[in-house]
N, C-alpha and C positions, 0 to 999 in steps of 0.2 A: 504494500500500500504506500502511496505517496504521502509526503508530509509537506504542507504549505505553511509558511510562516508569514505573519502579517505585522507590519510596523516593527521590523527587526532592529534591535538596538544592541549595544555592546554587551549588555548583561542579560537581556531577556527580550522575547518577542511579546507584543501585546496580545496576540492570538496565534494559536497553532491549530491547523486543520489536519486531522489524520482520519482517513476513511470518511465516515459520515458523522464525525464528532468534531466539535469546535471547543477548544479550551481557551478561556480568556484569563489573562494574568489579572492579579488584583488591581483594581482601578481605584485611584484616589482623585480628588477634585483638582481641577486646573487652577481654581482660585480657592486656596485653603483658608482664606480669611472669612469665608461664608459660614453661616450657621450649619448645624447638622442637617437641617432640611435642605438648605442651599447646596451643601456638598453632596448630599444624596441625589438631588435632582441633577446636578452636573454629571455625576458618575453614571446614573441611569441613561443619560443622553449619550455618554461615551460608549456605554454597552450597546445601545441601539446602533451606533455608527459602526462599531467593530463587528457586530453580528451581521449587519448589512454588507459590509465589505467581505465577510466570509461566505455570504450567500444564504443567510438564514435570518430569523427575527426572534423577538422575545417570546412568541407563542411556542417556540421549540426549545426553550431553556429546560434542561433536565434537573439541574442542581445548582444551588447558589450558596455561597458562604459569605456572610457579612460579619465584619469586625468593627466594633464600636470602641472608641477610646474610653467612653463612659457609658455603661449599660443603662444608666438613668435616662439616656437620650433615646431609648428604644422606641417609645411612642412617637417621638418627633421624626425619626427615620422611617418608621412604619407609615406615617402619614403620606410621605412621598412614594414609598414602595406600593402602598395600597392603591394609590391613584394611577400608578404606572403598570403594575402587573396585570396581565389579561386574565380576568375571571374565567374559570373553567380550564385554564392552562397554567395554573400556578405550579412552580417547580418544587421539588424537595428543597428544604432550606434549613440552614443552621445559622444562628446569630450568637456571637460571643463578645465579651469584653476583652480587649487586648491592647497592649502598648503598640502603637503604630510606628512607622518608620521615622516620623518627625512629629513633634508635639502639635503642630498646627493642623495636622490631619485628624479629623474626627470620625471618619468613616472610610472603610475600604471594602470593596465588593469584587468577588471573583465568581465566575459561573462556567458551566459546561452546557453546551447546547447541541442539538442534532441538526444536521442538514436535511433539507427536504429529500424525499425519495426521488 
């Protein structure tokens, strides 16, 4: 099976397509000065873009991992998530509190999606 890498950098690719599966790297906000809701909205937009580049969309997300710098912001993040995630096509999901790569980041999201048949 071939492997296709999207937005390849020196340390990682933003997405990797292998077979019919798309793996997204953890995404953080381009503007880390935003609130948790603002960062989440930015990240979800980035995910939409990466999935489209890979040839799929959010209705085909299989699994998502979300890391919050402060679990007390769970409801704030979920407000954006619930508005974005397609009802009836919600993925398996885990959310946890973690120290992120830099203190200004409040949210990081990674997901795995399927390509259309």
